N, C-alpha and C positions, 0 to 999 in steps of 0.2 A: 772963191769960197769952195770948200770943201762939202762933199756931196755926203749925206747919212745912207748907209746902207740897210734897207730894210729887212727885217729879219724873214725869210723864206716860208709859207705856211707849209704846214703839213699836213697833207693831204688824205694819210694815215694809209697810205699804199706802203706797200714793204722794197725795200732798199733793192734793186735787182742784182742776183749774185750768179756767177756760173757756178754750177756742183763739179767739185771735184773727182774726178775718177775714183781715188781710194775712197772717199765722202760715202759716194754713194755704193761702192762695193762693200766696204765695213758698218752699213747704215744700221744691218739687221744682226751685225754680229755680239759686240759687248752694247750697244745700246738699249735695247729691250732691258736685259738684267741692271743697268746701272741708270736707269731715266727717273726713277725715284730719289728722291734723298734718304737718308739713312736717321733723320729726323735729329740729328746734332746740331747744335748752333754751330755758325760759322765763325771761325776764327780768320783773326784782322790780317792775321801774317799771312794765310791762304785761303782766303777767298777766293781767290780767281781760279783754283784749282778743286775742279768738281770732281765726281767720282769718273764720270765719264772722261773729261779732260785728263785725268791721271792714267788711265786705263790706256786711252789712243796715243798718250805720249810715250809710254813706255813699251806700248808694243813698237811702235814707230822710233823709240832708241834703240829696241832690241835688232830691229832689223839694219841699221847704221854700221857700218865696218871702220868709223874713225876708231883710232885707240882709246882716247881720254873719253872719258864720262862725259866732260863738259861740251866738248865738241857732237857727241851724240845726242845730246839733250838739246843743244841749238840747230842741230839739223830738225828734230821732232819738233820743235817750236817753229819753226819757218814752215814746216808743213800743216803744223795744224792751222796756222794762220791762212793759209791757201784753201784748207779745207773748211772753219768756220770762219769766215770774213766779216761775222755781226759778233764775235763774241770775244773781243778785245784783243791787244797784241800781247803776244806770249815770246817774242824777240827779245827781250830784257829779260827773263824772267834767270835768276840764278840756280846751280844745281843744286846747292845747300839747301836753298827754299822748296825746293821739287823735291828733293831725299826726304826732306821734313814731314811734307805733305805725303810722300807716299806710307812714311812709315808710321804718320797717324791713322790713315786707311787701314793698315793693318794686314792680316793674312785673310781677312773676309774679303778684299777687292778680288783679288787674285781667284779665289772661291767661287765668288759668282760667276765671273766671267770663264771659269772652268767648265761648271754647272753650263749654262748657256753653251758654250761650244760642245758639249756633249751631246745636246740635243741635236745640235746643227748636223755631228757627226754623225747623228743616228738617222736623221733623214738625210744626208748625200747618201749614205750606206743603202738605202733603202731607195733611192729613187735611181742608184747605178747599180742595183742589183745584186751586189756584195757585201748586206749586211750578215748573211749567214754563206757559209763557205764548206761544203760537204755535210749537208745538213747541220752542221753545229754553230752556235754562236760562238766564237774563238778569240783569245784576249792573248799576247803574249805579256811575259815578265822578265822584266833583268833590268843589271845597275851598273852602272858607268862612275868613273872619278874623276873630278873638274878641279884644277889648279885654280887657287887664289894666291892672291900677293904674299912675300914670306915677311910679316910685320908682326910685331910681338901681340899683337892682341889676336890675329889671327893665328898662330902659332900654340898661344895659349890654349884658345876656343876649341880649334878642329885638331889640331897634332897631325902627324902622317901616318900616312894607312902601314908602316912597318919597313916597307923597302927602304935601301940605302940610297942616299940622295934625293931623295922626294921631299918636298915642301908642304905645305899645311894643303890640305885638299875637302871639297865637299863629294860626299856623295849622293847621286843621282838615281832613284828606282822608277820605272817608267812601265805603265801598264799599255800596251799599244794592242790595237783593233788589227788584228791580221787579214780583216776583209778588205778594208776600205784605204790601208798602209797609214791611219791617223792615231796619234798618242789618245788615251783614254783619260788615264790621272797620273799622277807622279807624285814623290814623296824626295826630300830635301834632308839630310844629316850631315853629321860630320865624318871625316874619311872612314873611321871605324865604325861606321854604324851599319846595324846586322838590316840586309834585304830583304829577309822572312819576315822580318816585325814592321819594316813600311809595306810590306804586300797586306801583312793582316791588318794595318789600317784601311786600306784598299780595298776591302771585300766588300764591304757595304758598296760601295758606288758600282759593282756587275752586277750585270742584269741577271735576272733567276735563270737557270739552268745552264748560265754559259760555260764555258770547257776553257780551263787555263792550260798553256802550253809554254813549259818552262824547261831550261837545261837540268843539268844533275845536280845543282846546287839546293835544289826545291823540292827534293826528294826525301824532307823528311818525315816522319810519323803524326807528330803533335799537328805540323800543317795539313797534310793530307787529310787528316781526320775532321781537323776545322773548316775544309771546303766539304767533305760530305754531308757533316752536323747544317751549314747552311744551304743544303741545295745545289751545292756546284760540282762541277765533274774537273775533270787533270788528266791531264797528258805530258807527262813528263819523263825527261830522259833520268834511265838507271844506270851508273855507272859503279865503279868500283868501290862506292861507299854505300851501297845499298845490298841489304843482307836480306834474302826469300827465303821464304818455307813452302814446299809441296808437299801435297799429300795428308793435309791436316783435315780435311772435308768434314767441316766444324760448320758447313751450311746446311748443312742435312742430305747433304747427296752422296749417293756412293759411290760415281764415278763422276771423274770431274776430268777437264777438256785439259789437252798439252800445254794451252797457255794460262791454265789456273796455278796462281802463286797468291803467297800472303807477306806482307811486311808486318812484323811483329818486332818491338824494340827489345833490345836485348836486355836479357835479368838473370839472375841467379838459375841455373840448371839443375841444382844440386836434390835429391831426393828429398819432397816434404816440403818444398818451397815453390809455389806456384807464383806466376806474373798474373797480376791482376789488371792490366789492361788489354783490350780484348783484339783480334787480328784482324787486318785491313784485309781483305780480300782486293785482290788486282788483277789483270791480264796484262802477262807479258809477252810484249809484241817484239821481234825482229825482224827490221827493215834494215834494205840498204841505202847509206847515204846517197843523197842525188848527187851527179857526178859526170864528168865522161870521163871513162876508160882510158888510158892512154896505153901504147905500146913498150915496154922495158924489154929489150936486150931480145928483142923477139917474140916474147910470150904477153898476154895480158894481164893486167895488173888485179889482183883481185880488188872489189869495189870494197871501202870500207862500211861498217857494220856498225848499226845503233839501235841499244834495246831501250823501249820506251814500255813505262807504266801506266796502265789506264783501269779507270772504274767503270768504263762502257764495255758492254759486251760487244762481241763483231757485228750482232747483227744492225746494231746503231751506229758501230764506227769501225768500219773494215780496216785491214792492216794497208791495204795502199792508200785508204782515206788520212788513215794515223799516219802515214810517211810523206804525204802531202803536206798537212796541217801542220807539222812540226817543221817540215821546209819552208815553211811560212813565217817559222819562228825570225828566220834571219832577220827580219825586216827591222825588227827593235835593234837590230847591232846597226843596221844601214842608218836608222834614225839616229843613234847616238854619232855616226859618219857626218850625217847631213849638220848634226847639232853643232860639234867641234870644227868642222871643215868647211863648209858651204856657207852657214853663217859667223863662223868663224868668234865661237864660245869656249874653244879649248880653254881659255884660261879666264877667270873672272877678273876684273879692276878693282873692284872695292876693294878698301885697306880694313875694315871692320867685319866684325862676323855676320852681324845681324843685316847690315847692306850688302853682303857677298850674297849670302841667302835669298833676299829680297832679288837682287839682280839675276839670280841664278833661276826664280823664279818667273820672273817675266819674261827672260829670256824662251822658256819654255813654250809660254803662252804665244811669244812674237812666231815662233816657229810654227807652232799649231796655227795660227791664224794664218800664217803663208800659206801652210799648207791646203789649209780648209778654201783659202780663197783658191787656188789653184784646183782642187779637186774638183768644186762646183762649176766652173769652166768648162773642167774637161766631161762633166757629165751632161753639162747643158749641151755639149758639141757633139754628145753621144757614143763618148770611146769609154773604155773600161776603166776603172780602178785598180790598182793603182799602176799609173803608167806614164808617172810624169817626171819630170828632172827639178829637183828643187833648186841646181844651182842654176839652170836658165829663168826659173820663177823666181828667185832671189833677185836675179838682173831687169827682170823686168817690173817688179817692185819697187827697187830700189829707184829705178830710171822714173817711176811713176809719183813716187813719193818727192820728187825734186820738181815734176811738173813737166818732164820729158816725153810723157804719152799723154793722148786724148783718150776722153771718158769712152768715145765707139771701141778703140783700139784695146784698151785696156784687159775686156774678157776673152777677145779672139787672140791676143797675146798670150794670156796663161792657157788657153785652150791649146796653143800650138809650144807649150813647154814638155816635149815627150822626152823620153831616155832613148837610150843608144839601139837604134833597130838591127843592127849588123850583129851578125856571129861570129863571134872570137874563136881562133884558131889555136888560142895561146893563151897563158895564164896572164892576167892584167896586173900581178903582183911585182915591185920593182927587183931587180937583181939581187940588189945588196942595200937593204934599209936598216939602219943603224938600230931604231928601236923596235923592230919588229917581236912579237910573241911568239917564244918557241915553246910555249906549256903545251905538256902531253896531254892527249885527248881522254876522255873518262873510258876506264877500262869495263871490261864484262863488269854484271853484277854477279854478287855472290849467291848462286841459290843452291840449297840442300836439302835433302830429306827431311822431314820432323820425324823427329824419335817419336815410339809408343808415350812415354810421358806427358810429353807435348801437344800430342794428339788428345787426351785426355783432359790436360788442362785447356784445351783450347774450346773443348767441348762445352766446360763450366763458366768459362769468361766472354763467349761468344757474343758478340753484341750484334745482333741480324739487321739494327738500324744502320750499322756502316754501308752495308751491302744493299738497301734501299734504292 
């Protein structure tokens, strides 16, 4: 006679579960921003994919080093099953269903996560005492191209950048906080996108009074005037594409300093024709690029010189501080190197333009989350920022995602992810690199004294608000 098993009574106690180390570390990253629903009715096909699970799965998939997107999602879902034991089994989720759910969420999902990450970046910078450098809240900006598969859809929509042999690409422009070494905002476009237009879209995300540090590609008159009207400051390298005037004296000063110059767009200089745009007063700073001088044929080699233009006076931004802040701009180049090599996202895997853009967006979010987790662990350990190694941090986080790191040791292991401490005696570059860039550096700006006619025209059209 078979005995029937009685159902167990539910006592109301929660089922005991052991917190995953990544679950505890990522609890306050996208969680508060995605805790509430957006009010839309649930879809039967994507009921299990809540905004929180979508964001966490996209970040974990961005960390994976597998070549195919399906393998990345499978590994991310396995990690999510360990992070959220009571949330249902996600191991059998299909990539197509997940991609469609991510498409229905739209760009609003990663924007909400980015807004939360900006708040945590500010908090980490304040705690690490690196939110302000040399008295300035400095941000760097630059762009890079990312390859996508050479499918017919990508070729039609994204095109190629113009170089022979290249395929369809996406253009990524990043705002980078030079104090913490963390990104701040980004924009994505096709390979022929304009990085200045991307920057204009991100200006509203910069704090008031911030200093924008950029290379010679951002020295345009219209862009710098827009920065001044928005209450922002700039420190931009001036190359041979910049044309400056001296001796205008349109600000009511009889004598101007040796660094005083004006950026004025070109126009018709014939008698009787006036330029309606107002001159933009700038300060021309000459700094020596940081680097060790080498001995060549028994004589010292001359250090390279960079010319910078800024709207800040010398009392607020000395020449030495300007050189240090511009040297920190190289951090955005290191961020691109970490994105392409350490994270392994030199090439996207999506075969359609919309999915390729979405993959690129969440790859940036994934690297930002990894860097932020490491930065917070470094600050908690009492060390300065930025002093971590992205490669070592990715090894620790990938091991934690697979369950190879316990909860107590995750923070200590991330805090130990430090960069090289030794001093190099020779260049790190390879001897013969087949794809090494050989672009010529920007030359010196074109500076000339203003003519008497230009002085008269400048006094009539001068706008004092640009120099305020």
